[in-house]
C-alpha positions as semicolon CSV with decimal commas, in nm:
position;residue;x (nm);y (nm);z (nm)
1;X;0,011;-0,002;-0,006
2;X;0,117;0,345;-0,103
3;X;0,005;0,667;0,062
4;X;0,086;0,996;-0,074
5;X;0,084;1,336;0,094
6;X;0,230;1,688;0,082
7;X;0,044;1,848;-0,194
8;X;-0,120;2,178;-0,183
9;X;-0,173;2,521;-0,348
10;X;0,151;2,705;-0,428
11;X;0,244;3,009;-0,623
12;X;0,447;2,994;-0,927
13;X;0,819;2,977;-0,831
14;X;0,737;2,809;-0,510
15;X;0,828;2,479;-0,363
16;X;0,661;2,169;-0,229
17;X;0,786;1,837;-0,080
18;X;0,584;1,529;-0,155
19;X;0,596;1,222;0,062
20;X;0,497;0,857;-0,004
21;X;0,484;0,602;0,275
22;X;0,484;0,253;0,186
23;X;0,398;-0,078;0,354
24;X;0,560;-0,403;0,259
25;X;0,886;-0,475;0,107
26;X;0,957;-0,115;-0,008
27;X;1,331;-0,158;-0,022
28;X;1,304;-0,424;-0,285
29;X;1,153;-0,198;-0,551
30;X;1,245;0,082;-0,790
31;X;0,990;0,358;-0,755
32;X;0,860;0,636;-0,959
33;X;0,650;0,945;-0,922
34;X;0,379;0,998;-1,203
35;X;0,114;1,264;-1,229
36;X;-0,209;1,319;-1,392
37;X;-0,315;1,666;-1,504
38;X;-0,685;1,748;-1,559
39;X;-0,816;1,586;-1,872
40;X;-0,484;1,391;-1,957
41;X;-0,326;1,058;-1,911
42;X;-0,063;0,956;-1,667
43;X;0,271;1,109;-1,711
44;X;0,603;0,977;-1,580
45;X;0,783;1,230;-1,370
46;X;1,084;1,065;-1,202
47;X;1,217;0,726;-1,088
48;X;1,474;0,601;-0,835
49;X;1,632;0,243;-0,811
50;X;1,575;0,035;-0,491
51;X;1,903;0,152;-0,333
52;X;1,857;0,531;-0,406
53;X;2,184;0,540;-0,610
54;X;2,026;0,601;-0,948
55;X;1,776;0,854;-1,040
56;X;1,605;0,984;-1,374
57;X;1,372;1,257;-1,465
58;X;1,138;1,366;-1,735
59;X;1,285;1,670;-1,933
60;X;0,995;1,874;-1,811
61;X;1,107;1,871;-1,455
62;X;1,482;1,805;-1,484
63;X;1,670;2,046;-1,270
64;X;1,367;2,155;-1,063
65;X;1,256;1,830;-0,913
66;X;1,467;1,590;-0,689
67;X;1,347;1,225;-0,604
68;X;1,489;1,047;-0,298
69;X;1,402;0,767;-0,067
70;X;1,473;0,650;0,297
71;X;1,437;0,265;0,306
72;X;1,461;0,263;0,697
73;X;1,140;0,476;0,695
74;X;0,973;0,312;0,398
75;X;0,930;0,656;0,242
76;X;0,974;0,821;-0,097
77;X;1,011;1,186;-0,148
78;X;0,982;1,435;-0,427
79;X;1,125;1,780;-0,369
80;X;0,976;2,021;-0,619
81;X;1,122;2,369;-0,670
82;X;1,057;2,655;-0,922
83;X;0,709;2,518;-0,982
84;X;0,516;2,625;-1,286
85;X;0,142;2,618;-1,363
86;X;0,197;2,335;-1,590
87;X;0,310;2,120;-1,298
88;X;-0,060;2,130;-1,161
89;X;-0,167;1,768;-1,143
90;X;-0,259;1,484;-0,910
91;X;0,083;1,324;-0,814
92;X;0,109;0,948;-0,745
93;X;0,402;0,729;-0,638
94;X;0,409;0,376;-0,779
95;X;0,635;0,094;-0,825
96;X;0,840;0,171;-1,131
97;X;0,735;-0,145;-1,325
98;X;0,359;-0,138;-1,202
99;X;0,201;0,194;-1,210
100;X;-0,135;0,031;-1,103
101;X;0,028;-0,001;-0,743
102;X;-0,001;0,375;-0,703
103;X;-0,196;0,529;-0,406
104;X;-0,486;0,777;-0,390
105;X;-0,253;1,061;-0,502
106;X;-0,185;1,418;-0,356
107;X;-0,323;1,727;-0,558
108;X;-0,055;1,998;-0,637
109;X;-0,197;2,325;-0,773
110;X;0,042;2,584;-0,900
111;X;-0,146;2,915;-0,944
112;X;-0,110;3,285;-0,853
């Protein structure tokens, strides 16, 4: 089970930190953040391997977002800086190879 939190309303240029708390064998899985904007499909944002040693990002967020994990706390993070209105979406964490494992999501709204 995956439970996301940390979303909210933020002005353009602002920052948010998202959290994803997992139950089960979290440390065995590479994890991803994906998002869904209104009226659009799921979009991959970022991934991290099971040890936290390798990360990757969509071009649209590269240099602004940072993914990390703490396997001792069963928690995945997404630090989001320099937010733009086009980042507005519901953000989900999921196993990298199984997006259907995602939780209920957390809403991020970037607006002035």
